[in-house]
C-alpha positions, 0 to 999 in steps of 0.5 A: 934903578928899576928892578928886573923880573925874576926871569930877567935877573936870572938871565942877567946873572947867567950872562955876567957869569959867562962874561966875567968868568969866561964860561961857556953859555951851557956851563953858566946856565948849569951854575944858575940852575944848580943855584936855583935848585938850592934856593939861592934865588928864593928871596928874589922870587919873594921880593922882586925889588932886589932883582937889580943890575947891581944885585945881578953882579953880586949874585953872579960873583956869589954863584960862581964862587959857590958852584965853580967846581962844577963850572971848571969843566965848562970853561970856554978854553976847555970846551975847545979842547974837548972832542 
């Protein structure tokens, strides 16, 4: 499987979080940005060969698990209830 660029990998992780965990785009972006600020993806930047689709699925799961409290207020379901 051909590796993605670092930026493509982050985009894919964000997309997977929105699809798998029913989060609004902005909430998923915030999760990925928080993970990036915590150096969660530092190994990916150092070794782009690990930026694969399989790894994106794993990272989406791990980022959501680690940062889900921040995401709970950004679910698509709750976004429709906010005014």
